[in-house]
C-alpha positions in Angstrom: 0.0 0.0 0.0 1.1 3.6 -0.7 0.2 6.9 1.0 -0.9 9.4 -1.7 -1.5 13.1 -1.0 -3.5 14.0 -4.1 -3.6 17.8 -3.9 -0.3 19.7 -3.4 0.9 23.1 -4.6 4.4 24.3 -5.2 6.3 27.5 -5.9 4.9 27.3 -9.4 1.5 28.3 -8.0 0.9 32.1 -7.6 -0.1 31.7 -4.0 2.7 29.4 -2.9 6.4 29.8 -2.2 7.3 26.2 -1.4 10.3 24.8 -3.3 10.1 21.3 -4.7 13.0 20.2 -2.6 11.1 21.1 0.6 8.1 19.0 -0.5 10.4 16.1 -1.2 12.1 16.4 2.2 8.7 16.6 4.0 7.4 13.5 2.1 10.5 11.4 2.9 10.2 12.5 6.6 6.6 11.5 7.1 6.3 8.6 4.7 4.2 10.0 1.9 5.3 8.1 -1.1 3.0 9.4 -3.8 1.9 13.0 -4.6 -0.2 14.7 -7.1 1.2 18.1 -7.9 -1.7 20.3 -8.8 -0.5 23.8 -9.2 -2.9 26.5 -10.4 -3.2 26.5 -14.2 0.2 25.0 -14.9 1.8 21.5 -15.0 5.4 22.9 -15.0 6.0 22.2 -11.3 4.5 18.7 -11.6 6.8 17.9 -14.5 9.8 19.1 -12.7 8.8 17.2 -9.5 8.4 14.0 -11.6 12.0 14.3 -12.7 13.3 15.1 -9.2 11.3 13.0 -6.7 12.4 9.5 -5.6 8.7 8.5 -5.3 5.6 8.4 -7.5 4.4 11.7 -8.9 1.1 12.3 -10.7 1.2 15.2 -13.1 -1.8 17.3 -12.2 -3.2 20.8 -12.7 -5.9 22.7 -10.7 -7.6 24.6 -13.5 -9.7 27.7 -12.9 -12.8 27.3 -15.2 -15.6 29.8 -15.8 -17.6 28.3 -12.9 -14.9 27.0 -10.5 -11.9 24.8 -10.1 -11.4 21.3 -11.7 -8.3 19.1 -11.2 -6.9 17.0 -14.0 -4.7 14.0 -13.2 -2.2 12.3 -15.5 -1.8 15.2 -17.8 0.8 15.6 -20.6 -0.4 19.0 -21.8 -1.3 22.1 -19.9 -5.0 23.2 -20.0 -5.7 26.9 -20.1 -7.8 28.6 -17.5 -11.1 30.3 -18.3 -12.8 27.5 -20.3 -16.1 26.1 -19.2 -15.9 23.3 -16.7 -17.3 20.9 -19.4 -14.7 21.9 -22.0 -11.9 21.6 -19.3 -13.1 18.1 -18.4 -13.3 17.1 -22.1 -9.7 18.2 -22.6 -8.6 16.2 -19.5 -10.3 13.1 -20.9 -8.8 13.6 -24.3 -5.3 13.3 -22.7 -6.4 10.0 -21.0 -6.6 11.8 -17.6 -8.9 11.7 -14.7 -11.3 14.5 -13.7 -11.4 15.3 -10.0 -13.5 18.0 -8.3 -11.6 19.6 -5.4 -13.2 21.0 -2.3 -16.8 21.0 -3.7 -19.5 23.0 -1.8 -17.0 25.0 0.2 -18.7 28.4 0.3 -15.7 30.0 1.8 -14.0 29.5 -1.6 -15.3 31.4 -4.6 -13.4 28.8 -6.7 -15.4 25.8 -5.4 -17.9 24.3 -7.8 -21.4 24.3 -6.4 -24.2 21.8 -6.9 -25.7 23.1 -10.1 -22.3 23.1 -11.9 -21.5 19.7 -10.4 -24.7 18.1 -11.7 -24.0 19.5 -15.2 -20.5 18.0 -15.1 -21.5 14.6 -13.9 -20.9 12.7 -17.1 -17.2 13.6 -17.0 -16.4 13.4 -13.2 -14.3 10.5 -12.0 -13.4 11.6 -8.5 -14.8 13.8 -5.7 -12.3 15.2 -3.2 -14.2 14.3 -0.1 -11.5 15.4 2.3 -9.5 18.5 1.9 -7.4 19.7 4.8 -8.3 23.3 4.2 -12.0 22.8 4.5 -12.9 24.0 7.9 -16.6 23.2 8.3 -17.5 19.5 8.7 -20.8 20.0 6.8 -18.9 20.7 3.5 -17.0 17.5 3.9 -20.2 15.6 4.6 -21.9 17.2 1.5 -18.9 16.0 -0.6 -19.1 12.5 0.8 -22.8 12.3 0.2 -22.5 13.6 -3.3 -19.9 11.0 -4.2 -21.9 8.2 -2.7 -25.2 9.3 -4.3 -23.6 9.4 -7.8 -21.3 6.4 -7.5 -18.1 8.5 -7.8 -14.7 7.7 -6.5 -13.5 9.5 -3.4 -10.1 11.1 -2.8 -8.2 13.3 -0.2 -5.5 15.9 -0.3 -3.8 18.3 2.0 -4.2 21.2 -0.5 -0.8 22.1 0.9 0.7 25.5 0.1 3.4 25.1 2.7 5.7 22.1 3.2 4.4 21.5 6.8 0.9 20.9 5.4 2.0 18.0 3.1 0.5 14.8 4.3 -2.3 16.4 6.4 -4.6 14.3 4.2 -3.9 11.3 2.0 -5.3 8.1 0.6 -3.8 4.8 1.7 -4.3 2.7 -1.4 -2.7 0.0 -3.6 0.1 1.0 -5.9 -0.6 1.8 -9.6 1.2 2.6 -12.8 -1.3 4.5 -14.9 -4.6 6.3 -14.8 -6.8 3.1 -15.2 -4.9 1.4 -12.3 -5.1 4.6 -10.2 -8.9 4.7 -10.5 -9.1 1.0 -9.7 -6.8 1.5 -6.7 -9.0 4.3 -5.4 -11.9 1.9 -5.0 -9.8 0.2 -2.3 -8.5 3.5 -0.8 -8.7 4.5 2.8 -8.9 8.2 3.5 -6.8 9.6 6.3 -6.7 13.3 7.3 -6.8 16.2 9.6 -7.7 19.8 9.1 -4.9 22.4 8.7 -4.7 25.6 10.8 -6.4 28.7 9.5 -3.0 30.4 9.9 -1.9 28.8 6.6 -4.4 30.9 4.7 -2.5 34.0 5.9 0.7 32.5 4.5 -1.0 32.2 1.2 -1.7 35.9 1.1 1.9 36.7 2.0 3.1 34.4 -0.8 0.9 36.2 -3.3 2.1 39.6 -2.1 5.8 38.5 -2.2 5.4 37.4 -5.8 3.6 40.6 -6.8 6.4 42.7 -5.2 9.1 40.2 -6.3 10.4 39.9 -2.7 13.1 37.3 -2.4 
């Protein structure tokens, strides 16, 4: 069995300053041996991590669509932001990737897809992220769990880490896999493990954005 944190950001995201080396160091320290790098609107960090990490790396992207965020896993080409959620999902599928909906129903995030958008997207969805360490109200987690169960969708978990110390706050313990089809099959046997991150990490996000705007080293 492996421990897979399926939602991690790096310095390649505009709201994160975490170098790839720090994420690798953290994973080795706590026993996370699979990560999905899901930077905002880019796969550059994921591709670099795949070359550097001594463990399994899924090339992902958290894409800002016209109605909210969608994650693509097992990507080979970057998908631009601003498309409809349906067009984004179609492009993920054309690459042979998996469509995951991160942090659904979370009303503290303008980027979260809400029920109407989710229902329109149902034909394309493979996975619902039912546990995200940066969701702070239990009812949103319960809503995600219920939606996944009601529609027969796979469940995943991720830390949504924007700092190295958050990596591993949520993960899926699951069988190993080699490709997207095996990954989806392994998720059916997955066990979700997680805890919520401190609200203070949100402040670090804002500081990271400001540093990048001001180009502070």
